[in-house]
N, C-alpha and C positions, 0 to 999 in steps of 0.2 A: 504493499500500499504506500501511496505517496502522501507524506504529511502536508497539511495545509491549515489555513485559518478561515473561519467562517463566523458570521454573526447570526444570532437567533433571538427572536423576540418571543417572550412567553409571559404569562400572568400566573401569579401564585398568591395565596393568602398568607400574610405574615401577621402573627399576633404580637402586638406590642406588650411590654411588661404591664402597662396599666390595664389592658384588656384581659390579660391572663389573670391578674389579681381580681378583676371584676367577676370573671367566671368562677374563680375559686371561692370568693366570698358568697356568691349566689347559691352555691350548692351546699354550703355549710349549714348544719343544724344550729339551734340556739346555743347549745352548750359549746359546740365547736367554735362558734363565732366569738363567744365570750373568752375562750382560751386564746383565740387568734388576736383579739384586742389586747389582752394582757401581755402577750408576747410582743406585740408592736409597741406598746407603751414602754416596755423594758428596753427594747432595741433602739427606738428612735427618740432622741432627746427633744425634737421639735413637736412631739405629740403629747398632749396632756388632757386630763379630764377637766370638764368645766367646773368652776367653783359652785358652792352651794347657792350663793346669791344669783349667779347667772342661771343656774338650773331653775330656781324659783321664778325668775323673770320669764323664762320660757314656759313654765307651767301656768303662770298667770295669763300669758298671751293665749295659750291653748285653751285654758278654761273659759276665757272671754269669747273665743271663737265658737266654742261649743255650748255656750250658755243657753241659747235659744233652743238648741236641739234637746238638751237635757230637760229643760223646762217642759217642752212638749211631751216628753216621755212621762214625767211625773204627773202631768195633767191628763194623761190618757185614761179614758174611762171605757176602753173597748171591752176588756174582760179580765177576770181574776188571773187567768194564766198569763195574759199579756203584761199586766202590771207586775206580776211576780218575776217574769223573765226580764223585764226592763230594770227592776230594782236589783236583780242579781248581777247585771253587767254594768251598773253604774260604778265607775272606779272611784275609790277614795284617794286622797292625796297620799303619795308614797312617803313613808317615814324617812327621817333624815339619814338614818344609818343604812338605808338600802342602797345598793349599787346605783350610781348615777347613770343616766341614759341619755343618748343623743336625741334631742327634740327637733322636729321640723314641722312646718305647716303641711299636714297631710290631709287637710279637710277636703281638698278638691280632687278632681279626677284627671288632672293634666300632667301629673308627674311622669319623669321619664318612664301453693295451697296444699295445705295437706293435713287433713284430719284423720285421726286414727279411730275409725268407727267400728272396726271389726274385732277388737280385743275386749278383754274383761273390763278395761278402764272405762269403757262406755257406760257400764252399769254403775261402777263405783265413783264416777265423776272425774276420772283421769287424774290430771295433776292440778286439780282445782281450776279456777277461772283462768283462761288463757288471755284475757283482756287486761290492759293496764288499768290501774286505778286512776281515772281521769279527774283532774281538778281544774277549776277555772283559774284565771290569772290571780296571783297573790294580791295585786293592787285592788282587785274587786272584793277581796275578803277583809283587808285591813290587818292591823297589828294582831288582833285576837286569832285570826286564822293562821298567821305565821307562827304564833306560839304553839297552837295545837299541832301544826305540821311538824315543828321541831320536837315536840313531845313524842309524837308518834314515831319519828325516826330514832329518837333516843331510846324508846322502849324496844324498838326492833333490834338496836345494837346491843342492848343489855339482855336480850333473850338468850336463855340457856341453850347451848347446842346439844345435839344428840350424844356426842362423845363425852362432853362434860357431865351430862345427866347419867351416863353409864359409868363413868369413872367414879362419880360420887356414890353410886350404889355399890360399886366394887369395893369401896373402902370398908363397908360393913361386913364383908366376907372374911372369914378367918382363913387366909391362904398363906402358903409359904412364899418365899421370895421368887422362886422359879415359876410357880403357878400364877402368881400375881403378874409377873412380867409377861407370861404367855397370854393371859386374859387382856392385859393392857394392849398388847400387840394386836390382838384380834379386834379390839374396840377401835383402834386407830386404822384398821384395814377396812372398816365398813364404808359403804358409799353413803350418799346423802339420804337414800331411802331406807337405810338400815339393813341392807343386804350384804352378805359376804360373798363377793363375786369370785375371788380366787380360791381354788381348791386348797385344802390344808397341805397336800403334798407339795404344791408349788410354793406356798409360803415357807414350809420347812426347808425346801431345797434352796430358796433364796438366802436363807440365813446360814445353813450348814455348808453350802457349797458342795464339794466332792466327797465329804466325809459321810459315808452311808450310814454308819452307826449313829452318828449324831443326828442325821436327818430322820432316821426312824424314831429316835427318842423325842425329837421335837414334834414330830407328827402326832405321837401319842399324847404329849402334853397339850398340843393344840386341840386334840379331840376332846380331852377333859375340859379344857377351857371353853370350848364351844358349847358344851352342855351347860356350863355355868352362865355363859353369855345369853343363851336362849331362855334361861330362867329369869332374866332381868326384865324390868319394865322399860319400854312398852312391849306387850306380847307380840311375838313374831319377829323381833329383832334378832339378827344373826342368821336368818334363813339363807339358804343357797339359791332358792328359786321360789316362785309364787306358791306352788303346791305346799312346800314345807312351811312357808309363812302362814298360810291359812290353817294348816294342821296345828301349828304351835298355838295360834289364837284359839282354836277350838279345844285344844287340850287344856288351855288356861280356863276357858269357860266351863269345861266339863269338871275340872277340879273345884271351881267355885260352886258349881251346882251341887256336887257331892258334899262339900263342906256345909252348905246351907240346907241340905236335906230337901232338895226340890222334888217335884213329882217324877214318877217313872216316865211319863210321856215326854217331859223335857229332856231327861237323860237319853231316851231313845232317839229323840230328834238330833241331839248333839252327836251321838254315835253314828247316826246315818249321815250327817254332814261330814264327819271324818272319813267315812267310807267313800263318799263322793269325791273328796279331795285326793283320795288315794288312786283314783282312776285318772286316765289321761285328761289333761286340762282342756284340750280342744273340745272334748265332749261337753264340758261345762260351759265353755265359751259359746258353743253353738246351741246350748240348751237342748241337747238331744235327750229328752226325758225318757223316751222309750228305750233307748240303748242303755242308759244309766240305770234304769229300773231293772233291766235284766242282769246287769253286772252286780248291782248291789242287793238284788233280791228283795226289793221293796215296792210298795204300791206307788203309782204315779202321783197320787194326791199327797202322800207323805214326802215323796221326793221333791215335789214343787215347794213344799213348806221348808224343807231343808235347804234348797237352793236359795230361797228368799233369805234365810238366815245367813248363808255364806255371802250373799250380796251386800249384807250390812257390815261385813268385816273390813278391815283396813289393809289394802294390798301394799301400802307403803308405810311401814311403821314409823319411819323417821320424818314423815311429812310435816307433822306439827312442830318439829324442832328446827325446821329449815329457817335460817336467819336471812330472810329475803326482805330487803327494804322496798317500800312501795316506790314505784317509778312514777313520779309526779310529772305530768306534761304541762309545761307552761305554754300557752298558746301564743303564736306570733300575731294573730289577728283576732279581733273580737267583733262579733256580729250581734246586734241587739235590735229588737223591734221598736219602731217609732210610729206615731199616728200620722197618717198622710191625709186625713180628711175623708168625709163621706163613708166612714167606717172601714176604709182600706188600711191595711197594715203594710208598711214598707220596712226595710231593714237597713240600718246604718252600719257601715263597715269602717273600722278604724284599726290602726296598729296598736299593739300592746306596748305602752311606754316602758314597761319593766324590762323588755328585752332589747331596747334601743340604747346603745351606748352613747353617752354624752362626751363628745371629743371636740377638741379644737387645737389650732396651732399655737404653740407656746409663744406668746407675744414678746417676751423679754429676749428669748434666743433669736427670734426672727428679726427684732430690731437691732441686736448686736451684729447679726450677719449683714444687714444692710449697711451698717456703718463701717464695715471692714471689707468692702469690696476691693478686689485686686490683690488680696493676699494669697499666699500659696495654697492654703487649705480652703479657700472660698468655694472653689468648684465642687469639692467633695461635700461640704456642708450644704451648699445650694441643692445638690442632688438629694440629700436626706430631707431637706425642707419640702422639696417637690414630692417625695415619697409620702410624707405626712399628709400633704394636701390631696394626693391621689387616694390615699386610704380613706380619708373622711368622705370624699366624693363618691367612692365606690360603695361605701357602707350606705350612704344616702340613696344611691341608685338601687342597691339591693332591696331596701325596704320599700322604695317607691314601686319597684317591679312586683314585689309580693303584694302590695296593696292593690295595684291595678289588676293582677290576676285574681285576687280574692273578690274584688268587686264584680269582675266578669263572671266568676263562678256563682256568686250570690244572685246575680241578675238572671242567670239561666236555671238555677235550682231553687227559685223562690218558693215553689210549692213544697219542697222538702222541708224548709224551715217552718212551714205552717202545719203540714199534715204528716210529716215523717217519711220513713223509708219507702212506703208504698207509692209516694208521689214523686220519687226520684226519676229524672229524665235521662235518656242516654246522652252521654257527653264524652268526647274524645279530645285528646290534646290539640289536634288540628283545629277544632272549633274555637278554642281560646286563642290559639296562635294566630289564626286568620283575623279574629276580631281585634286583636291588639297590635297586629303587625310585627309579631315576634316569631322566632323560630321554635319549632316543636321541642328541640333540645333545651331551649331556655325555659319553656313551660315545664318540662320534666324536672329540671333542676329546682325550679321554684316550688314545685309541689312535693318534693321529697323531703321528709323530715321537718316539714312546716305544719303547724297545727292551727285550727280555727275553733274558737269557742262560740257555740251557737245555742239558741234555746233548746235544741234537741240533744245537746251534749258537745263534747270536744272531739274533733275528728282531724285526721291528717288530710291535707288538701287533695291527696290522691284518691281519697275515699269518694269524692264527688264525681269521679270519672268512671265510666263503665260502658261496655258495649251494649248494643240494642238487639232485641229479639223481635222478629216480625209479628204483627197482629193481623187479625182478619180484616180490619178496616184499612189496611195498607200502611199503618203507622208502625211505630216501634216502641218497645217497652224496655226500660233499663234493666240490666242484669241484676243490679242491686235491688230494684223493686221486686223482681221475680224471686230472688232469694228470700226477701221478707215475706212474700206471699206463701212460699213453700213452708217457711217456719210457722206461719200462721195456721196453715193447714195441719201441720204435724202437731202443734200445740192443742188443736181442737179435735184430734182424732180419738177414737175409742181405743184405750190401751189393750183391750182384748182382741181387737182387730185393727192393727196398725196399717197405715196406707203404704202400699208398695210404690216403687218408683214409677211404674206404668200407670197406676191409678192417679198419682200426683200429676203426671203428664196429661192425663185425660181431664183432670180438674182445671189445670191451667188452660187447656184448650177450650173448656167451657167458659173461661173468662176472656176468651179471644186471643190468647197468647200461644203461639206455635213454639213448643218446646219439646225436644225429643227426650226419650227416656234416659239416654246416656247423659244428656245435659242436666237433667234433674238429678241423676246420681252424682254428678260432679258438684253441683251446687249443694246437695245434701252433705257431701263430705266436707266442703268448705265451711259449712255451718256446724260441723262436728256433730251431726245428727246420726245416731247409730242406724244400722240396718233394721229391716222389719223384724227379723228374728230377735235381735237384742232389745227392740222396743216393746215387744209383746209382753204383756203382764203375765206373771207366773200364776 
């Protein structure tokens, strides 16, 4: 080949550092944004928080701008629900010691699956509620709510763990040093549910290594310690599997019944329950009464009563000792009803001031920099000053974009805020993007990990988006509304004759919604509703 030179013209997209920072801040959650702000305050000397007096001035301006809106809410005589919802979202002035936040005039609109429904946990309630404990903005609750929240977290932190509870019981046992050490080792080997997942042989091998004699001795000591562990409270702790856990609890109940001198019928019921738990667990999960009756040699009526007793046992003995702090969601946006006249209800959308950092450029440092132009370090310091200005502007643009997207969502889902899930409309990211002149990726970033407090509860912005299902009239129904309708059908069903997925699909068709059986099954699993077999009453 002969070497040569040539010119070529092309276009490509180049992201400036300011644009990259804007995109990064837009996708951060409230907690991540607070961490980013603290990091920037530590790194950049030209950035500082506003003083208390300046923050009060901003609050006074914001309060004056919203005075008429708040007055209309308090004078609203629409309904008891409307008055209650309005009073709930009227924010009180933030206490002086709360983190200061950046205030802008945001009153205008011109600013820039998988459910486990097939196992036994569907009967026992699984792992408890899978939803977060949602709370409104702290500013809407005042100082008293903050104190209650701190007390709840303090109590959670002081809650006794499962291992501490077992170690305290082990102190009352008269054991030798080696047996006490073996019991303590097994207690520390339990998982959060109270199960001993690793076999005793593996635990002994991990301590003894290649010494076979020592391994056998350790395994024997662990076997004795396991019997002691399984005799402690809560009943069922130290089990290797679910069947053993249930059998340990039934053994404890049987011992109590014998000590109390209960009726022979009660003793027979407990013994039958033990016999059921000795059979393969999949038979109990499927509620195969006929096959269990043959294996246990009992009548089906007595078998159903014993299965109902088993269903009231605790499949996770360590559940109540779990030290899980409540995850409190602080909303980025607050929606509250206002009276629009003629009996109509409109919804005002505003940013939550508690999540908006109050930042400004350090006046003293900026003034010194202006007076020392031309010095050697002036260029570097000027760059840091520009970074501070960009950071403040990008944060403002972040909240302006969140507000614009939230207003567009509220406008299109107004029926949801009045009537609930059944009134949800189909909505996709492109609808909001086209309305605001933004890209779908921007809408996706805005709606991720951002929350909205509404009269119906607090929801992630993504919650308001959903695909549509065809209707007989040629329109479409939101998948969220269809799921709510399925849940309504299941809640009203006869427990002795639960509705199948095919029947639910037929009922939806009667409502004018075309929904296949597979789609119904998918929505049912997303709602964590068990199958027909598991929902059927014993």
